[in-house]
N, C-alpha and C positions, 0 to 999 in steps of 0.2 A: 349551384345557381341555375343550371339548366332545368333541374327538377322543379325549382320554384317557378320558372317561366312556364313550364308545361302545366303545372298545377294552376297557375293563373289563367292560362288559356282554357284549361278544363273547367275551372270554377265558373268561368263566365259561360253562360249558355249561348249558343249561337243565335244570331238575330233571326227571329221568326220571319219567314217570308210573308208578305201581306197576303192574307187569305181573301182572295177575291171571290165573291159569290158569283153565281151565274148571272150573266148579264140580263139586265132587264129587257123583257121582250118588247116592251113598248118603245125602247130606245134602239134596239138592234134591228138591223135590217139585213137584207142580203148583201154580204161582203163588207159590211160596215160594222165596227165595234166602237162604240162611243162610251168612254168611262165617265163616271160622274165626277164632280169637283171635289167631293169629300175624299174619294179614293185617291185622287191625285195629291191632295194635301197630305194624306197619310203616308203616301210613298215618299214625298219630299222629306217629311219628318224622319222617316226610317233611314233614308240615305244620309241625312245629316248626323244622326246618331251613330251609324256605322263608321262614318268618317272620323268622328271624335274618338270612337273606340279604337280605331286603327291607329290614330295618332298617339293615343295613350299607350297602346301596345308597343308601337315603334319607340316611343320615348323610354318605356321600361326595358325594351330589348337593348336600346343604345346604352342605357345606364348599366344593365347587367354585363354587356360586352365590355364597357369601360372598366367595370369592376373586375371582370375576368382578366383583362389586360393588366390592370394594376396588380392583381394577385399573381399573375404570371411573372411580371417584373420583379415583384417581391420574392417569389420563389427562385427566380434566376439569381437575384442578388444574394439570397440566403445560400444558394448552391455555390456561388462564387466565394462568399464569405467562408463557407464550410471548406471549400478547396484551399483557400488561402490559409485558413486555420490548420488544415491538414499539412500543408507545406511548412507552415511555421512549426507545427508539432514535430514533423520529420527532421527539420533543421535543428530544433531543440534537442531531439533524441540523438542526432549526429553529434551535436555539440557536447551532449552529456557523455557519449561514448568517447569522443575525443578528449574531454576533460578527465574521464576515467583512465584512458591510456596515459595522459600526461601525469595523472596522480601516480599510476603504477611506475612510470618512468622516474618520477621524482622520488618515489620510495626506493626504487632500485639505486638511484643516484645517491640518496641519503645513506643506504646501506653500504654502497661502495665508498662513499666519503668516510663513513665510520671505520670501515676496514682500513682505508688509507690512513686515517687519523691514528688508528692503533699501530699500524706499521710505522708511521712517522714518530709516534711516541717511543716505540722500541728503538728506531734509528736514532732519535734524539738522545735516548739514554746511552746508546753506544757512542754517540758523538761526544756526550758529556764526559764519559769515561776516557775517550780518546783525548779530549781537551785537557782533562786532569793530568793524564800521562805526559802530554806535551808541556803542560805547565811545569811539572816536576823537571822534565828534561831542560826546559828553558831556564829554570832556576839554577840547575847544575851548570848549564852553559854560561850563564851570567857569572857564576862563581869562577869558572875557568877563565872567562874573559877578564874578570877583575885581577885574577892571578897573573894572566899574561900582560895586562896593562902595568901591574906592579913591576913585573920583570922588565918590561920595556922601559919603564921609568928609571929602574935601577941601572939598566944598561946604557941608556942614552941621557941620563941626567947630567953627567959631566959635560958631554958635548953641548947639550942645550944650555947649560950654565955658561960655558965659554962663548957660545953664540950670543946669548943674552947680554953678556958683558961687552962683547964687541958691538952689539946693537946699541947698548946704552952709551958707549963711548962715541959712536957715530951720532947719536941723538944729542949728546953734549956738545960735540963739534958743531952740529947744526945750530944749536941754541947760541953758542958763542958767535958763530958767523952772523946769525940774525941780529944779535945784540950789536955787533960791530956795524952791521948794515944799518941798523936804526940810528946808532951814534953818528955814523957818517952822513946819513940822511939829514939828521939834525944839524950837523956841521955845515953841510952843503946848503941847507936852508938859510942858516945864518949868513954864510958867504954870499948866497944869492941875494939876501936882503941888503947886505952892505955894498956889494959890487954894483957897478954901473950896468946899464942896459947893454953896453957893447960887449961885455964879457959873458953875458947870459948864454949865448949860443955855444961857446966852447965848454963852459962848465956843464951845461946840460948834456953835451955829447959825451964828456968824460963820465958823468954820472950814469948815463945810460949804458956805457960800456961796462962800468963796474957792476951795475945791476944785472946785466946779461951774464957777466962772469959769475956773480954770486948765484944766479938762477941756474947756470950750467953746473956749478958745484953742487947745488942742492939736488938737481936732477941726477947727477952722477952718484951722490951719496944715497939717494932713494933707490936708484937702480941696483947699487951694491947691496943695500938692505934687502931688496926684493929677491935678488939672486941668492943671498945667503939663506933667506927663508925657504926658497924653492929647493936649494941643495939639501937643507935639513929635512924637508918633507920627503924629497926623493930618497934620501938615505934611510929614513924611517920606514918608508913603504917598501924599499928593497929588502931591508932586514926582516920585515914582517912577511914578505913574499917568500924569502928563503926559509923562514921558520915554518910557514904553511907547507912548502914543498917537502921539507924534511919530515914533518908530521905525516903528510900523505904517503911518502915513501915508506916510513916506518909502519904505517897502517897496512899498506900493500904487502910488505914483507911478512907482517904478522898474519894477515889473511892467507897468504900463500903457505906459510908454515902450518896454519890451522888446516888448510885443505890437504896438505901432505899428510899430516897426522891423522886426519879423518880417513884418507885412503889407506894408510898403514893399519889403522884400527879395523877397517872393513876387511882388508886382506888377512889380518891376524885372526879376525873373527871367523872368516871362512876356513882358515887353517885349523883353528880350534875345533870347528864343527867336524872337519875331516878327521882330526885326531880322535875326537869323541866317538865318531863312527868306527874308526879302527879299533879303539879300546873296547867298544861294545862288541865288535866282531871277535876280538881276541878273547873277551870274557865268554862269549858264546862258545867259541872253539875250545877254550880251556874247560868249560863245563862239560862239553861233549866228550873231550878227551878224558876228563875225570870219570865220567860215566863209563866210557870205554875201558879205562884202566880198572875200574871196579869190576866190570864184566869180565875183563881179561884175568883179573886176580881170581875171581870165582871160577872162571874156566880153567885157569892154571891149577887151582886147588883140586878141581874135579879130575883134570888130566893127571895131576900128581898122584891122586888116590888111585886112578885107574891104571897108570903105567908104572908108578913107583920109581920115577926117575927124578931124583932130587937135584941132579946137576943141571938138567934142562930148566927146571923150575927156577933155580937160583939165578941162572943166566938171564932168563926172561924178566925176573923180578928186578935184577940190576939194570937191565935196559929200560924198563918202565920207570924206575927211580931216576935214572939219568935224564930220560925224556921229560919227566915232571919237573926236575930241577932246572933244566934249560927253559922250559915254558915259564916257570916262576921268575927266572932271571930276566927273560924278555919282557914279561908283564911289569915287573918292578922298574925296569929301565924306561919303559913307555910312560909309567906313572910319574917318574922323576922328570922326564921331558915335559910332560903335561903341566906339572907344578911349576917348572921353570918358565914355561910359556905363559902361565897365568900371572906369575910375578912380573914378567916383562910387559904383559898387556895392562896390568894395574898401574905400572910405572908410566906407560904411555898415556893412559887415561888421566892420571894426575897431572902430567905435563899439559895435556889438552885443556884441563880445567883451569890451570894457571894461565895459559894463553888466552882462554875465554875471559877470565877476570881482567887481564891486562887490556884486552881489546875493549871490554865494556868501560873500563876506566878511561881509556884514550878517546873512545867515541863519545862517552858522556851521555 
């Protein structure tokens, strides 16, 4: 815009100054300069043209300055918009990074949930197996409960029958009393209808007394019935509690016997290991002694050949034979002890298995 302004200024030629010729000598005098009218008119025209040109230039300069201000404003607005867009872009980039982090976290969470789901599937399978085992045990316990209920019914059936008979008798008595009561009520009503008003008070008092007596009898009979039922329940509960205590005591005794047998089996196992070590040592010593005997026999043969003393050789041979016989006797006795110990340990293991079977049957 400034270049255009300068070009506009340069394109326009400067206003030529009025070329005034030399003053006319006829009109000039000493110290006096008199201009003609034509020259003055020309000067006025030139001054008016300069004023109009200046006004035009000023208007153009004002327009260009206003345009420059508008362009500056637009540039500032574009810069502000660019800065706002940069802020929005940075915020969007931050949101993108945050969303990416959230996606990574969500992926990790999904992986963890898949792992936990797999673990839960494995646990659920174990729980299902555990539930099936408990179902089987529940069925066994139900069967045992049914057996116990049958036993209880067989044990307490006679007493229950007697109590029921007694209760039925009491109920029959109550029915009879109620029937009598109703009959008497009807009789009293007939009497009350026939008697005069003067005897109403006495009859009513008597009737009320009898009614109270009958009610008292009914209450006493009901209390007796309730007491009989409570006694029956308490007796049944006591017998069940006694049975449970006996079963628990038997279980405790069986578990104690099992622990004792386990301790005995452990001790016997340790003794067996010690005996096996002793047998291995005796076998090693027997083998070494056998080798020594063979060497001694060879040495004795050489000495017999060298010395030619048959008596010494025979005595040494007899000693070696006696020593070998003693060693064999000791070895066979140890083997017999070991076999007896094995038989005893097998017997104890069989007893332990039987006890385990009984415990499983009792525990159910």
